[in-house]
C-alpha positions in Angstrom: -72.3 -20.9 37.0 -75.3 -19.5 35.3 -73.3 -18.9 32.1 -72.3 -22.6 32.1 -75.9 -23.7 32.5 -77.0 -21.4 29.8 -74.4 -22.8 27.5 -75.3 -26.4 28.3 -79.0 -25.6 27.9 -78.2 -23.9 24.5 -76.1 -27.0 23.4 -78.9 -29.4 24.4 -81.4 -27.2 22.6 -79.2 -27.2 19.6 -78.7 -30.9 19.8 -82.5 -31.4 19.9 -83.1 -29.1 16.9 -80.3 -30.8 14.9 -81.8 -34.2 15.9 -85.2 -33.2 14.9 -84.0 -31.7 11.6 -82.1 -35.0 10.9 -85.1 -37.2 11.7 -87.4 -35.0 9.6 -84.9 -35.0 6.7 -84.4 -38.7 6.9 -88.2 -39.2 7.0 -88.7 -36.9 3.9 -85.8 -38.7 2.0 -87.3 -42.1 3.1 -90.7 -41.2 1.9 -89.3 -39.6 -1.4 -87.3 -42.8 -2.0 -90.3 -45.0 -1.8 -92.4 -42.6 -3.8 -89.8 -42.5 -6.5 -89.4 -46.3 -6.4 -93.2 -46.8 -6.6 -93.4 -44.4 -9.6 -90.7 -46.3 -11.5 -92.3 -49.5 -10.7 -95.7 -48.3 -11.9 -94.1 -47.1 -15.2 -92.4 -50.5 -15.7 -95.7 -52.3 -14.9 -97.6 -50.4 -17.5 -94.8 -51.1 -20.0 -95.0 -54.7 -19.1 -98.7 -54.9 -19.7 -98.2 -53.3 -23.1 -95.5 -55.9 -24.0 -97.7 -58.7 -23.0 -100.8 -57.4 -24.8 -98.8 -56.7 -27.9 -97.3 -60.1 -27.8 -100.7 -61.7 -27.7 -101.9 -59.4 -30.5 -99.4 -60.4 -33.0 -98.0 -63.8 -32.2 -100.4 -66.0 -30.3 -102.7 -67.9 -32.5 -106.2 -68.4 -31.3 -105.3 -67.4 -27.7 -107.4 -65.0 -25.6 -106.4 -63.0 -22.4 -109.0 -63.9 -19.7 -107.5 -61.8 -16.9 -104.5 -60.2 -15.5 -103.9 -59.9 -11.8 -101.0 -58.3 -9.7 -99.3 -60.7 -7.2 -96.6 -59.9 -4.6 -96.9 -56.2 -5.2 -94.7 -53.7 -3.3 -93.2 -50.1 -4.0 -90.2 -52.2 -5.4 -92.2 -54.3 -8.0 -94.4 -57.2 -8.3 -95.7 -59.9 -10.5 -98.4 -59.9 -13.3 -100.3 -63.1 -13.8 -101.9 -63.3 -17.1 -104.6 -66.1 -17.5 -105.2 -67.3 -21.1 -107.5 -69.6 -22.8 -108.4 -70.9 -26.3 -111.8 -71.0 -28.0 -112.3 -74.1 -29.9 -115.6 -73.8 -31.7 -117.4 -72.6 -28.7 -115.4 -74.6 -26.1 -113.2 -72.6 -23.9 -110.0 -74.6 -23.1 -107.3 -73.8 -20.6 -104.0 -72.5 -22.0 -100.7 -71.5 -20.2 -100.6 -68.7 -17.7 -97.8 -66.2 -18.1 -96.0 -64.9 -14.9 -94.1 -61.7 -15.6 -92.1 -59.5 -13.3 -91.6 -55.8 -12.9 -89.5 -53.8 -10.5 -88.3 -50.1 -10.4 -85.4 -50.8 -12.8 -86.7 -53.4 -15.2 -89.5 -55.8 -16.4 -89.4 -59.3 -17.8 -91.7 -61.8 -19.4 -91.2 -65.5 -18.8 -90.4 -66.4 -22.5 -90.1 -70.0 -21.5 -93.9 -70.0 -21.3 -94.3 -68.1 -24.6 -92.4 -70.6 -26.7 -93.4 -74.2 -26.9 -91.5 -77.2 -25.7 -90.6 -79.9 -28.3 -91.0 -83.7 -27.9 -88.5 -86.0 -29.8 -88.6 -89.8 -30.3 -88.1 -92.5 -32.9 -91.8 -92.3 -33.7 -92.9 -88.8 -32.9 -91.9 -85.1 -33.1 -94.3 -82.3 -31.9 -94.3 -79.1 -30.1 -96.4 -78.7 -26.9 -97.5 -76.1 -24.3 -95.2 -76.4 -21.4 -98.0 -75.9 -18.8 -101.1 -77.6 -20.3 -99.0 -80.2 -22.3 -101.4 -79.9 -25.1 -100.1 -80.2 -28.6 -99.3 -76.8 -30.2 -100.6 -76.4 -33.8 -97.5 -75.6 -36.1 -97.4 -73.4 -39.1 -95.0 -73.8 -42.1 -93.3 -70.8 -43.9 -94.0 -71.3 -47.6 -90.5 -70.0 -48.4 -88.8 -72.8 -46.3 -88.4 -76.1 -48.0 -87.0 -78.4 -45.4 -88.5 -78.8 -41.8 -87.1 -81.0 -39.2 -89.5 -84.1 -39.0 -91.0 -83.1 -42.3 -94.2 -81.0 -43.2 -97.1 -82.9 -41.7 -100.7 -83.1 -42.9 -102.7 -84.4 -40.1 -106.1 -83.8 -41.6 -107.0 -87.5 -42.2 -106.3 -88.2 -38.5 -109.3 -86.1 -37.7 -111.4 -88.8 -39.1 -110.4 -91.0 -36.2 -111.5 -88.4 -33.6 -115.4 -88.6 -33.4 -117.5 -86.2 -31.5 -114.7 -83.7 -30.8 -113.8 -80.1 -31.7 -110.3 -79.1 -32.8 -108.1 -76.3 -33.8 -106.0 -76.9 -37.0 -103.2 -74.8 -38.4 -103.4 -74.8 -42.2 -100.3 -73.7 -44.1 -100.8 -72.8 -47.6 -98.5 -73.9 -50.6 -98.1 -70.1 -51.4 -99.6 -66.9 -50.2 -103.1 -66.1 -51.2 -105.0 -62.9 -50.9 -107.5 -62.8 -48.0 -110.5 -62.3 -50.3 -109.4 -65.5 -52.1 -108.9 -67.4 -48.8 -112.5 -66.8 -47.6 -113.7 -68.6 -50.8 -111.2 -71.5 -50.4 -112.4 -72.6 -46.9 -115.5 -74.6 -46.0 -118.4 -72.6 -44.5 -118.8 -75.1 -41.5 -115.5 -74.3 -39.8 -114.4 -71.1 -38.1 -111.8 -69.0 -39.5 -110.2 -67.4 -36.4 -106.6 -66.3 -37.1 -104.5 -65.3 -40.1 -100.8 -66.4 -40.5 -99.1 -63.7 -42.5 -95.3 -63.8 -41.6 -92.5 -65.6 -39.8 -88.8 -65.3 -40.3 -87.1 -67.4 -43.1 -84.6 -69.4 -41.1 -83.0 -72.9 -41.1 -85.6 -75.3 -39.8 -83.9 -78.5 -41.1 -81.9 -79.3 -38.0 -84.6 -78.7 -35.4 -87.1 -76.1 -34.3 -85.7 -72.6 -34.6 -88.0 -71.0 -32.1 -89.4 -68.5 -34.5 -92.9 -67.4 -33.8 -95.7 -67.2 -36.4 -97.1 -63.7 -36.7 -100.7 -62.9 -37.5 -103.9 -61.6 -36.0 -107.1 -62.8 -34.5 -110.3 -62.0 -36.5 -113.0 -60.3 -34.5 -116.4 -62.0 -34.4 -119.8 -60.8 -33.7 -122.5 -62.4 -31.5 -123.4 -64.7 -34.4 -119.9 -65.9 -34.7 -119.3 -64.1 -37.9 -116.2 -62.2 -39.0 -117.2 -58.4 -38.9 -114.3 -56.0 -39.2 -111.1 -57.7 -40.7 -109.8 -54.3 -42.0 -109.6 -52.9 -38.4 -108.0 -56.1 -37.1 -105.3 -55.9 -39.8 -104.7 -52.2 -39.1 -104.3 -52.9 -35.4 -102.0 -55.7 -36.1 -99.6 -53.5 -38.3 -99.7 -50.7 -35.7 -98.7 -53.1 -33.0 -96.1 -54.8 -35.2 -94.3 -51.5 -35.9 -93.7 -50.6 -32.3 -92.9 -54.3 -31.2 -89.3 -54.6 -29.9 -89.2 -58.0 -31.5 -89.1 -56.3 -34.9 -86.8 -53.4 -34.1 -83.8 -54.9 -35.5 -85.3 -57.5 -37.9 -84.6 -56.3 -41.5 -86.8 -59.0 -43.1 -89.6 -58.1 -40.7 -89.4 -54.4 -41.4 -89.5 -55.1 -45.1 -92.6 -57.2 -44.7 -94.2 -54.3 -42.8 -93.5 -51.7 -45.4 -94.6 -53.9 -48.3 -97.9 -54.8 -46.7 -99.1 -52.3 -44.0 -101.0 -50.1 -46.5 -102.7 -52.9 -48.4 -106.4 -53.4 -47.8 -107.1 -56.6 -46.0 -108.7 -58.2 -49.1 -105.3 -57.9 -50.8 -103.2 -59.0 -47.9 -101.2 -62.1 -48.6 -102.2 -64.9 -46.1 -99.6 -67.7 -45.5 -102.0 -69.9 -43.6 -105.0 -69.9 -41.2 -106.1 -71.2 -38.0 -109.4 -72.9 -38.0 -111.6 -74.4 -35.4 -114.6 -76.6 -35.7 -116.0 -80.2 -35.3 -113.5 -82.7 -36.4 -115.8 -84.1 -39.1 -116.1 -80.8 -40.8 -112.4 -80.7 -41.8 -112.8 -83.5 -44.3 -113.5 -81.2 -47.1 -109.9 -79.9 -46.9 -108.2 -83.3 -47.0 -107.4 -83.3 -50.8 -107.2 -79.6 -51.4 -104.0 -78.6 -53.3 -103.6 -75.3 -51.5 -102.9 -77.2 -48.2 -99.2 -77.6 -47.9 -99.4 -78.7 -44.2 -102.0 -79.1 -41.5 -101.2 -79.4 -37.8 -103.8 -80.4 -35.2 -103.6 -78.2 -31.9 -105.9 -78.2 -29.0 -108.9 -80.6 -29.0 -112.0 -81.1 -26.7 -114.7 -83.8 -26.5 -118.2 -82.7 -27.4 -120.5 -82.8 -24.5 -124.4 -82.5 -24.6 -124.6 -79.1 -22.7 -122.3 -77.2 -25.0 -123.1 -76.8 -28.6 -120.4 -76.3 -31.1 -120.6 -73.0 -32.9 -120.6 -74.6 -36.3 
């Protein structure tokens, strides 16, 4: 009788021990699983931030990142909300936000917000920002002859827009070295972004969706360009590691031909300018202007002075 009790007692003890070991093992595995998922998610989060920032660096004309916040975060992933704006001659104007996702196995940018929408009618064709509905300033590749809707020069339209500031994409008839570009432009507008490359594709049947590549110029507190050489170097460093260029033979050739050039000798295909609409008049009859596309505009108000 005592033997049977001892056996039952030993079995109960063994069951408790096995149960405890099982619970502890499950808890360790559970914690390990979540820690592992969190580490993978964190890694993909940092990769996502790098991709977003690189994209802004190389292919977002006159666009600034204002803030980046994490939403709906968990060990399995979350969402990064990137708030962006444009500086139009001292006027900060809202631009589209990017909502990008990351998880323990992938990350993704909402490319639908990166690429502009297109408006077609019998009278109009233009590209616009999908969130703000503001018109997007378009650049024209000097090597492409035919564009759907033609190559537009909208500089004369600025004469009808009194007391406003605007950004305007100027596309040149051919590439010019940066040192020459500085002399070509009037001093009462802001040179904020340099257009240096885009893929040579068929644009005659409609927008191809190719992005203009270039870089923002750093400004000092007097709104003067102060280190274009560093801006150029950072651009090419970012371009070389961009996945958008990994399999792009034309793009790789562009990098190899230009990355070691001093910024003064870098061929510039076009520029993004900002300023008061009246100050663009000096460019209207310049032969180097192949195309001019108006982008974001804003009315001048008494309490914010234009930079130029």
